[in-house]
LOLO-249574 format. One record per atom (N, C-alpha, C): residue number from 1; residue in three letters; chain; atom name; x negated, y, z negated. Coordinates in steps of 0.02 Angstrom, whole numbers. Example, Ala and Ser with C-alpha at 12.3 -4.5 7.8 and 13.67 -1.06 7.14 Angstrom:
BEGIN
[node 1; 'ALA'; 'A'; 'N'; [-660; -284; -390]];
[node 1; 'ALA'; 'A'; 'CA'; [-615; -225; -390]];
[node 1; 'ALA'; 'A'; 'C'; [-660; -165; -390]];
[node 2; 'SER'; 'A'; 'N'; [-642; -112; -354]];
[node 2; 'SER'; 'A'; 'CA'; [-684; -53; -357]];
[node 2; 'SER'; 'A'; 'C'; [-645; 2; -394]];
This chain:
BEGIN
[node 1; 'MET'; 'A'; 'N'; [569; -380; -2414]];
[node 1; 'MET'; 'A'; 'CA'; [527; -334; -2379]];
[node 1; 'MET'; 'A'; 'C'; [560; -317; -2311]];
[node 2; 'ARG'; 'A'; 'N'; [561; -255; -2296]];
[node 2; 'ARG'; 'A'; 'CA'; [592; -232; -2234]];
[node 2; 'ARG'; 'A'; 'C'; [538; -214; -2183]];
[node 3; 'ILE'; 'A'; 'N'; [548; -235; -2119]];
[node 3; 'ILE'; 'A'; 'CA'; [500; -220; -2066]];
[node 3; 'ILE'; 'A'; 'C'; [518; -151; -2037]];
[node 4; 'PRO'; 'A'; 'N'; [468; -107; -2031]];
[node 4; 'PRO'; 'A'; 'CA'; [482; -41; -2001]];
[node 4; 'PRO'; 'A'; 'C'; [508; -49; -1930]];
[node 5; 'ARG'; 'A'; 'N'; [551; -4; -1911]];
[node 5; 'ARG'; 'A'; 'CA'; [584; -7; -1846]];
[node 5; 'ARG'; 'A'; 'C'; [533; -6; -1788]];
[node 6; 'GLN'; 'A'; 'N'; [480; 34; -1793]];
[node 6; 'GLN'; 'A'; 'CA'; [430; 37; -1741]];
[node 6; 'GLN'; 'A'; 'C'; [393; -29; -1733]];
[node 7; 'ALA'; 'A'; 'N'; [378; -62; -1788]];
[node 7; 'ALA'; 'A'; 'CA'; [343; -126; -1786]];
[node 7; 'ALA'; 'A'; 'C'; [388; -179; -1753]];
[node 8; 'ALA'; 'A'; 'N'; [452; -179; -1769]];
[node 8; 'ALA'; 'A'; 'CA'; [498; -227; -1739]];
[node 8; 'ALA'; 'A'; 'C'; [504; -215; -1664]];
[node 9; 'LEU'; 'A'; 'N'; [506; -152; -1644]];
[node 9; 'LEU'; 'A'; 'CA'; [509; -135; -1573]];
[node 9; 'LEU'; 'A'; 'C'; [446; -158; -1537]];
[node 10; 'ALA'; 'A'; 'N'; [388; -148; -1567]];
[node 10; 'ALA'; 'A'; 'CA'; [325; -168; -1537]];
[node 10; 'ALA'; 'A'; 'C'; [323; -244; -1527]];
[node 11; 'VAL'; 'A'; 'N'; [346; -281; -1576]];
[node 11; 'VAL'; 'A'; 'CA'; [347; -354; -1571]];
[node 11; 'VAL'; 'A'; 'C'; [395; -375; -1515]];
[node 12; 'LEU'; 'A'; 'N'; [453; -344; -1512]];
[node 12; 'LEU'; 'A'; 'CA'; [501; -360; -1461]];
[node 12; 'LEU'; 'A'; 'C'; [474; -346; -1391]];
[node 13; 'LEU'; 'A'; 'N'; [442; -288; -1382]];
[node 13; 'LEU'; 'A'; 'CA'; [413; -271; -1317]];
[node 13; 'LEU'; 'A'; 'C'; [358; -319; -1298]];
[node 14; 'ALA'; 'A'; 'N'; [316; -338; -1346]];
[node 14; 'ALA'; 'A'; 'CA'; [262; -385; -1332]];
[node 14; 'ALA'; 'A'; 'C'; [289; -452; -1309]];
[node 15; 'ALA'; 'A'; 'N'; [347; -471; -1334]];
[node 15; 'ALA'; 'A'; 'CA'; [376; -535; -1315]];
[node 15; 'ALA'; 'A'; 'C'; [412; -532; -1248]];
[node 16; 'VAL'; 'A'; 'N'; [441; -475; -1231]];
[node 16; 'VAL'; 'A'; 'CA'; [483; -469; -1172]];
[node 16; 'VAL'; 'A'; 'C'; [445; -446; -1110]];
[node 17; 'LEU'; 'A'; 'N'; [397; -402; -1117]];
[node 17; 'LEU'; 'A'; 'CA'; [362; -374; -1059]];
[node 17; 'LEU'; 'A'; 'C'; [330; -426; -1014]];
[node 18; 'PRO'; 'A'; 'N'; [298; -478; -1039]];
[node 18; 'PRO'; 'A'; 'CA'; [270; -527; -993]];
[node 18; 'PRO'; 'A'; 'C'; [323; -561; -950]];
[node 19; 'LEU'; 'A'; 'N'; [384; -565; -973]];
[node 19; 'LEU'; 'A'; 'CA'; [438; -595; -934]];
[node 19; 'LEU'; 'A'; 'C'; [459; -551; -876]];
[node 20; 'ALA'; 'A'; 'N'; [448; -486; -882]];
[node 20; 'ALA'; 'A'; 'CA'; [469; -439; -830]];
[node 20; 'ALA'; 'A'; 'C'; [421; -437; -771]];
[node 21; 'ALA'; 'A'; 'N'; [358; -458; -781]];
[node 21; 'ALA'; 'A'; 'CA'; [309; -456; -728]];
[node 21; 'ALA'; 'A'; 'C'; [320; -514; -679]];
[node 22; 'PRO'; 'A'; 'N'; [308; -501; -614]];
[node 22; 'PRO'; 'A'; 'CA'; [315; -556; -566]];
[node 22; 'PRO'; 'A'; 'C'; [261; -609; -578]];
[node 23; 'ALA'; 'A'; 'N'; [277; -669; -559]];
[node 23; 'ALA'; 'A'; 'CA'; [228; -724; -567]];
[node 23; 'ALA'; 'A'; 'C'; [169; -712; -522]];
[node 24; 'PRO'; 'A'; 'N'; [108; -718; -547]];
[node 24; 'PRO'; 'A'; 'CA'; [49; -705; -506]];
[node 24; 'PRO'; 'A'; 'C'; [46; -748; -444]];
[node 25; 'SER'; 'A'; 'N'; [67; -810; -448]];
[node 25; 'SER'; 'A'; 'CA'; [63; -854; -389]];
[node 25; 'SER'; 'A'; 'C'; [107; -829; -333]];
[node 26; 'CYS'; 'A'; 'N'; [164; -800; -349]];
[node 26; 'CYS'; 'A'; 'CA'; [209; -772; -297]];
[node 26; 'CYS'; 'A'; 'C'; [176; -714; -261]];
[node 27; 'ALA'; 'A'; 'N'; [144; -670; -299]];
[node 27; 'ALA'; 'A'; 'CA'; [110; -613; -269]];
[node 27; 'ALA'; 'A'; 'C'; [54; -637; -223]];
[node 28; 'ARG'; 'A'; 'N'; [16; -687; -244]];
[node 28; 'ARG'; 'A'; 'CA'; [-37; -713; -202]];
[node 28; 'ARG'; 'A'; 'C'; [-10; -745; -138]];
[node 29; 'ASP'; 'A'; 'N'; [45; -781; -143]];
[node 29; 'ASP'; 'A'; 'CA'; [75; -812; -84]];
[node 29; 'ASP'; 'A'; 'C'; [97; -759; -35]];
[node 30; 'ASP'; 'A'; 'N'; [129; -705; -59]];
[node 30; 'ASP'; 'A'; 'CA'; [151; -651; -16]];
[node 30; 'ASP'; 'A'; 'C'; [91; -618; 18]];
[node 31; 'ASP'; 'A'; 'N'; [37; -606; -21]];
[node 31; 'ASP'; 'A'; 'CA'; [-23; -574; 6]];
[node 31; 'ASP'; 'A'; 'C'; [-53; -618; 61]];
[node 32; 'HIS'; 'A'; 'N'; [-56; -683; 49]];
[node 32; 'HIS'; 'A'; 'CA'; [-84; -729; 98]];
[node 32; 'HIS'; 'A'; 'C'; [-43; -729; 162]];
[node 33; 'GLU'; 'A'; 'N'; [23; -731; 155]];
[node 33; 'GLU'; 'A'; 'CA'; [67; -730; 214]];
[node 33; 'GLU'; 'A'; 'C'; [61; -664; 252]];
[node 34; 'ARG'; 'A'; 'N'; [55; -609; 215]];
[node 34; 'ARG'; 'A'; 'CA'; [48; -544; 248]];
[node 34; 'ARG'; 'A'; 'C'; [-18; -540; 285]];
[node 35; 'ARG'; 'A'; 'N'; [-72; -563; 254]];
[node 35; 'ARG'; 'A'; 'CA'; [-137; -562; 288]];
[node 35; 'ARG'; 'A'; 'C'; [-134; -603; 353]];
[node 36; 'ASP'; 'A'; 'N'; [-103; -662; 349]];
[node 36; 'ASP'; 'A'; 'CA'; [-97; -704; 409]];
[node 36; 'ASP'; 'A'; 'C'; [-56; -669; 463]];
[node 37; 'ALA'; 'A'; 'N'; [-2; -636; 444]];
[node 37; 'ALA'; 'A'; 'CA'; [40; -601; 493]];
[node 37; 'ALA'; 'A'; 'C'; [1; -544; 525]];
[node 38; 'VAL'; 'A'; 'N'; [-37; -507; 486]];
[node 38; 'VAL'; 'A'; 'CA'; [-76; -451; 513]];
[node 38; 'VAL'; 'A'; 'C'; [-131; -479; 559]];
[node 39; 'ARG'; 'A'; 'N'; [-163; -533; 539]];
[node 39; 'ARG'; 'A'; 'CA'; [-215; -563; 580]];
[node 39; 'ARG'; 'A'; 'C'; [-186; -586; 648]];
[node 40; 'ARG'; 'A'; 'N'; [-128; -617; 646]];
[node 40; 'ARG'; 'A'; 'CA'; [-96; -639; 709]];
[node 40; 'ARG'; 'A'; 'C'; [-77; -578; 752]];
[node 41; 'ALA'; 'A'; 'N'; [-52; -526; 721]];
[node 41; 'ALA'; 'A'; 'CA'; [-34; -465; 758]];
[node 41; 'ALA'; 'A'; 'C'; [-96; -434; 790]];
[node 42; 'ARG'; 'A'; 'N'; [-152; -433; 754]];
[node 42; 'ARG'; 'A'; 'CA'; [-214; -406; 781]];
[node 42; 'ARG'; 'A'; 'C'; [-237; -447; 842]];
[node 43; 'GLU'; 'A'; 'N'; [-234; -513; 835]];
[node 43; 'GLU'; 'A'; 'CA'; [-255; -557; 890]];
[node 43; 'GLU'; 'A'; 'C'; [-209; -550; 950]];
[node 44; 'ALA'; 'A'; 'N'; [-145; -534; 939]];
[node 44; 'ALA'; 'A'; 'CA'; [-97; -527; 993]];
[node 44; 'ALA'; 'A'; 'C'; [-98; -457; 1024]];
[node 45; 'GLY'; 'A'; 'N'; [-140; -412; 996]];
[node 45; 'GLY'; 'A'; 'CA'; [-144; -344; 1023]];
[node 45; 'GLY'; 'A'; 'C'; [-89; -298; 998]];
[node 46; 'GLU'; 'A'; 'N'; [-53; -319; 946]];
[node 46; 'GLU'; 'A'; 'CA'; [-1; -277; 918]];
[node 46; 'GLU'; 'A'; 'C'; [-29; -226; 868]];
[node 47; 'VAL'; 'A'; 'N'; [-91; -236; 847]];
[node 47; 'VAL'; 'A'; 'CA'; [-122; -193; 796]];
[node 47; 'VAL'; 'A'; 'C'; [-193; -176; 819]];
[node 48; 'LEU'; 'A'; 'N'; [-210; -112; 821]];
[node 48; 'LEU'; 'A'; 'CA'; [-278; -91; 837]];
[node 48; 'LEU'; 'A'; 'C'; [-324; -106; 778]];
[node 49; 'PRO'; 'A'; 'N'; [-389; -113; 791]];
[node 49; 'PRO'; 'A'; 'CA'; [-436; -125; 736]];
[node 49; 'PRO'; 'A'; 'C'; [-434; -66; 686]];
[node 50; 'LEU'; 'A'; 'N'; [-441; -83; 623]];
[node 50; 'LEU'; 'A'; 'CA'; [-438; -32; 570]];
[node 50; 'LEU'; 'A'; 'C'; [-491; 21; 580]];
[node 51; 'ALA'; 'A'; 'N'; [-551; 3; 602]];
[node 51; 'ALA'; 'A'; 'CA'; [-604; 52; 613]];
[node 51; 'ALA'; 'A'; 'C'; [-583; 106; 663]];
[node 52; 'GLU'; 'A'; 'N'; [-548; 86; 715]];
[node 52; 'GLU'; 'A'; 'CA'; [-524; 134; 765]];
[node 52; 'GLU'; 'A'; 'C'; [-470; 180; 735]];
[node 53; 'ILE'; 'A'; 'N'; [-426; 151; 696]];
[node 53; 'ILE'; 'A'; 'CA'; [-372; 190; 664]];
[node 53; 'ILE'; 'A'; 'C'; [-403; 240; 614]];
[node 54; 'LEU'; 'A'; 'N'; [-452; 217; 575]];
[node 54; 'LEU'; 'A'; 'CA'; [-484; 260; 526]];
[node 54; 'LEU'; 'A'; 'C'; [-515; 322; 560]];
[node 55; 'THR'; 'A'; 'N'; [-547; 312; 616]];
[node 55; 'THR'; 'A'; 'CA'; [-577; 368; 653]];
[node 55; 'THR'; 'A'; 'C'; [-524; 419; 672]];
[node 56; 'ARG'; 'A'; 'N'; [-468; 394; 696]];
[node 56; 'ARG'; 'A'; 'CA'; [-413; 440; 718]];
[node 56; 'ARG'; 'A'; 'C'; [-384; 478; 658]];
[node 57; 'VAL'; 'A'; 'N'; [-375; 443; 602]];
[node 57; 'VAL'; 'A'; 'CA'; [-348; 477; 543]];
[node 57; 'VAL'; 'A'; 'C'; [-396; 530; 518]];
[node 58; 'ARG'; 'A'; 'N'; [-460; 514; 515]];
[node 58; 'ARG'; 'A'; 'CA'; [-509; 562; 491]];
[node 58; 'ARG'; 'A'; 'C'; [-514; 622; 538]];
[node 59; 'ASP'; 'A'; 'N'; [-509; 610; 604]];
[node 59; 'ASP'; 'A'; 'CA'; [-511; 666; 652]];
[node 59; 'ASP'; 'A'; 'C'; [-450; 711; 644]];
[node 60; 'LYS'; 'A'; 'N'; [-393; 682; 630]];
[node 60; 'LYS'; 'A'; 'CA'; [-330; 719; 626]];
[node 60; 'LYS'; 'A'; 'C'; [-321; 755; 559]];
[node 61; 'VAL'; 'A'; 'N'; [-338; 721; 504]];
[node 61; 'VAL'; 'A'; 'CA'; [-323; 747; 438]];
[node 61; 'VAL'; 'A'; 'C'; [-385; 769; 400]];
[node 62; 'GLY'; 'A'; 'N'; [-438; 731; 402]];
[node 62; 'GLY'; 'A'; 'CA'; [-497; 746; 362]];
[node 62; 'GLY'; 'A'; 'C'; [-485; 727; 289]];
[node 63; 'GLY'; 'A'; 'N'; [-537; 729; 250]];
[node 63; 'GLY'; 'A'; 'CA'; [-531; 712; 179]];
[node 63; 'GLY'; 'A'; 'C'; [-552; 641; 165]];
[node 64; 'ASP'; 'A'; 'N'; [-536; 618; 105]];
[node 64; 'ASP'; 'A'; 'CA'; [-555; 551; 82]];
[node 64; 'ASP'; 'A'; 'C'; [-495; 505; 83]];
[node 65; 'ILE'; 'A'; 'N'; [-503; 446; 110]];
[node 65; 'ILE'; 'A'; 'CA'; [-449; 397; 111]];
[node 65; 'ILE'; 'A'; 'C'; [-449; 359; 45]];
[node 66; 'ALA'; 'A'; 'N'; [-393; 363; 9]];
[node 66; 'ALA'; 'A'; 'CA'; [-387; 333; -57]];
[node 66; 'ALA'; 'A'; 'C'; [-350; 267; -57]];
[node 67; 'GLY'; 'A'; 'N'; [-313; 253; -3]];
[node 67; 'GLY'; 'A'; 'CA'; [-276; 190; 0]];
[node 67; 'GLY'; 'A'; 'C'; [-249; 178; 70]];
[node 68; 'ILE'; 'A'; 'N'; [-242; 113; 86]];
[node 68; 'ILE'; 'A'; 'CA'; [-217; 93; 152]];
[node 68; 'ILE'; 'A'; 'C'; [-169; 35; 142]];
[node 69; 'GLU'; 'A'; 'N'; [-114; 39; 178]];
[node 69; 'GLU'; 'A'; 'CA'; [-66; -17; 181]];
[node 69; 'GLU'; 'A'; 'C'; [-46; -26; 254]];
[node 70; 'ILE'; 'A'; 'N'; [-25; -86; 270]];
[node 70; 'ILE'; 'A'; 'CA'; [3; -98; 337]];
[node 70; 'ILE'; 'A'; 'C'; [68; -136; 326]];
[node 71; 'GLU'; 'A'; 'N'; [120; -113; 360]];
[node 71; 'GLU'; 'A'; 'CA'; [186; -145; 353]];
[node 71; 'GLU'; 'A'; 'C'; [219; -151; 421]];
[node 72; 'ARG'; 'A'; 'N'; [262; -200; 425]];
[node 72; 'ARG'; 'A'; 'CA'; [302; -208; 486]];
[node 72; 'ARG'; 'A'; 'C'; [371; -181; 470]];
[node 73; 'GLU'; 'A'; 'N'; [391; -129; 507]];
[node 73; 'GLU'; 'A'; 'CA'; [456; -97; 497]];
[node 73; 'GLU'; 'A'; 'C'; [491; -93; 564]];
[node 74; 'ARG'; 'A'; 'N'; [553; -116; 565]];
[node 74; 'ARG'; 'A'; 'CA'; [594; -114; 626]];
[node 74; 'ARG'; 'A'; 'C'; [558; -141; 687]];
[node 75; 'GLY'; 'A'; 'N'; [524; -198; 677]];
[node 75; 'GLY'; 'A'; 'CA'; [492; -231; 733]];
[node 75; 'GLY'; 'A'; 'C'; [424; -205; 754]];
[node 76; 'ARG'; 'A'; 'N'; [396; -157; 718]];
[node 76; 'ARG'; 'A'; 'CA'; [330; -132; 737]];
[node 76; 'ARG'; 'A'; 'C'; [287; -121; 676]];
[node 77; 'TRP'; 'A'; 'N'; [222; -125; 687]];
[node 77; 'TRP'; 'A'; 'CA'; [174; -118; 632]];
[node 77; 'TRP'; 'A'; 'C'; [155; -45; 624]];
[node 78; 'ARG'; 'A'; 'N'; [150; -24; 560]];
[node 78; 'ARG'; 'A'; 'CA'; [129; 45; 544]];
[node 78; 'ARG'; 'A'; 'C'; [79; 43; 487]];
[node 79; 'TYR'; 'A'; 'N'; [27; 83; 495]];
[node 79; 'TYR'; 'A'; 'CA'; [-20; 94; 440]];
[node 79; 'TYR'; 'A'; 'C'; [5; 152; 399]];
[node 80; 'GLU'; 'A'; 'N'; [-5; 147; 334]];
[node 80; 'GLU'; 'A'; 'CA'; [9; 202; 289]];
[node 80; 'GLU'; 'A'; 'C'; [-55; 217; 250]];
[node 81; 'PHE'; 'A'; 'N'; [-79; 277; 257]];
[node 81; 'PHE'; 'A'; 'CA'; [-140; 298; 223]];
[node 81; 'PHE'; 'A'; 'C'; [-124; 349; 168]];
[node 82; 'ARG'; 'A'; 'N'; [-158; 344; 113]];
[node 82; 'ARG'; 'A'; 'CA'; [-158; 397; 62]];
[node 82; 'ARG'; 'A'; 'C'; [-224; 433; 69]];
[node 83; 'VAL'; 'A'; 'N'; [-220; 498; 82]];
[node 83; 'VAL'; 'A'; 'CA'; [-280; 537; 95]];
[node 83; 'VAL'; 'A'; 'C'; [-281; 596; 47]];
[node 84; 'ILE'; 'A'; 'N'; [-340; 608; 19]];
[node 84; 'ILE'; 'A'; 'CA'; [-350; 668; -22]];
[node 84; 'ILE'; 'A'; 'C'; [-386; 718; 23]];
[node 85; 'ASP'; 'A'; 'N'; [-351; 771; 41]];
[node 85; 'ASP'; 'A'; 'CA'; [-380; 818; 89]];
[node 85; 'ASP'; 'A'; 'C'; [-432; 863; 55]];
[node 86; 'ARG'; 'A'; 'N'; [-462; 907; 94]];
[node 86; 'ARG'; 'A'; 'CA'; [-516; 949; 69]];
[node 86; 'ARG'; 'A'; 'C'; [-495; 997; 14]];
[node 87; 'THR'; 'A'; 'N'; [-430; 1009; 9]];
[node 87; 'THR'; 'A'; 'CA'; [-405; 1055; -43]];
[node 87; 'THR'; 'A'; 'C'; [-381; 1017; -105]];
[node 88; 'GLY'; 'A'; 'N'; [-385; 950; -103]];
[node 88; 'GLY'; 'A'; 'CA'; [-364; 910; -160]];
[node 88; 'GLY'; 'A'; 'C'; [-292; 885; -157]];
[node 89; 'ARG'; 'A'; 'N'; [-256; 901; -104]];
[node 89; 'ARG'; 'A'; 'CA'; [-188; 876; -97]];
[node 89; 'ARG'; 'A'; 'C'; [-189; 803; -78]];
[node 90; 'VAL'; 'A'; 'N'; [-139; 766; -102]];
[node 90; 'VAL'; 'A'; 'CA'; [-131; 696; -83]];
[node 90; 'VAL'; 'A'; 'C'; [-80; 693; -26]];
[node 91; 'LEU'; 'A'; 'N'; [-102; 664; 29]];
[node 91; 'LEU'; 'A'; 'CA'; [-60; 660; 89]];
[node 91; 'LEU'; 'A'; 'C'; [-44; 588; 105]];
[node 92; 'GLU'; 'A'; 'N'; [15; 577; 131]];
[node 92; 'GLU'; 'A'; 'CA'; [33; 512; 159]];
[node 92; 'GLU'; 'A'; 'C'; [31; 520; 235]];
[node 93; 'VAL'; 'A'; 'N'; [-7; 477; 267]];
[node 93; 'VAL'; 'A'; 'CA'; [-16; 481; 340]];
[node 93; 'VAL'; 'A'; 'C'; [10; 415; 369]];
[node 94; 'LEU'; 'A'; 'N'; [59; 420; 413]];
[node 94; 'LEU'; 'A'; 'CA'; [88; 361; 445]];
[node 94; 'LEU'; 'A'; 'C'; [62; 357; 517]];
[node 95; 'VAL'; 'A'; 'N'; [37; 297; 535]];
[node 95; 'VAL'; 'A'; 'CA'; [6; 288; 601]];
[node 95; 'VAL'; 'A'; 'C'; [36; 226; 634]];
[node 96; 'ASP'; 'A'; 'N'; [55; 233; 698]];
[node 96; 'ASP'; 'A'; 'CA'; [78; 176; 737]];
[node 96; 'ASP'; 'A'; 'C'; [17; 130; 747]];
[node 97; 'ALA'; 'A'; 'N'; [21; 68; 723]];
[node 97; 'ALA'; 'A'; 'CA'; [-36; 23; 725]];
[node 97; 'ALA'; 'A'; 'C'; [-53; -1; 795]];
[node 98; 'ARG'; 'A'; 'N'; [-6; 0; 841]];
[node 98; 'ARG'; 'A'; 'CA'; [-19; -23; 909]];
[node 98; 'ARG'; 'A'; 'C'; [-54; 31; 950]];
[node 99; 'THR'; 'A'; 'N'; [-31; 94; 943]];
[node 99; 'THR'; 'A'; 'CA'; [-57; 148; 984]];
[node 99; 'THR'; 'A'; 'C'; [-110; 191; 949]];
[node 100; 'GLY'; 'A'; 'N'; [-109; 191; 883]];
[node 100; 'GLY'; 'A'; 'CA'; [-155; 233; 845]];
[node 100; 'GLY'; 'A'; 'C'; [-131; 305; 839]];
[node 101; 'VAL'; 'A'; 'N'; [-70; 319; 860]];
[node 101; 'VAL'; 'A'; 'CA'; [-43; 387; 857]];
[node 101; 'VAL'; 'A'; 'C'; [-24; 403; 785]];
[node 102; 'VAL'; 'A'; 'N'; [-49; 460; 760]];
[node 102; 'VAL'; 'A'; 'CA'; [-29; 484; 694]];
[node 102; 'VAL'; 'A'; 'C'; [41; 513; 702]];
[node 103; 'GLU'; 'A'; 'N'; [89; 480; 669]];
[node 103; 'GLU'; 'A'; 'CA'; [160; 498; 678]];
[node 103; 'GLU'; 'A'; 'C'; [183; 549; 628]];
[node 104; 'GLN'; 'A'; 'N'; [156; 547; 568]];
[node 104; 'GLN'; 'A'; 'CA'; [183; 589; 515]];
[node 104; 'GLN'; 'A'; 'C'; [129; 602; 463]];
[node 105; 'VAL'; 'A'; 'N'; [125; 663; 439]];
[node 105; 'VAL'; 'A'; 'CA'; [81; 682; 384]];
[node 105; 'VAL'; 'A'; 'C'; [123; 722; 336]];
[node 106; 'GLU'; 'A'; 'N'; [128; 698; 274]];
[node 106; 'GLU'; 'A'; 'CA'; [166; 736; 225]];
[node 106; 'GLU'; 'A'; 'C'; [131; 734; 157]];
[node 107; 'GLU'; 'A'; 'N'; [141; 788; 121]];
[node 107; 'GLU'; 'A'; 'CA'; [110; 793; 55]];
[node 107; 'GLU'; 'A'; 'C'; [150; 752; 4]];
[node 108; 'ARG'; 'A'; 'N'; [116; 720; -41]];
[node 108; 'ARG'; 'A'; 'CA'; [147; 680; -94]];
[node 108; 'ARG'; 'A'; 'C'; [140; 714; -159]];
């Protein structure tokens, strides 16, 4: 009996794909470390409260916020927002986390 090519491919993918995913414990460790770093930055005054940043983004761009990330790049913290504006466009809004200045708005 011969196994159809599609069935063999499906079995192979089912066996290999779990190996390609990162280990869940590593992702949790990174998330925990990132949360701690952001908390320390907030306490040190390097990052404005998110509520204040949200107000500034809404005033500048408008629309619905679909996602938020915070990253440290080149020694400074930046918020990255995904915003769906009133016309339905998806925008990426970059904000300096220390000053609250909206630095860049671009369509995605």
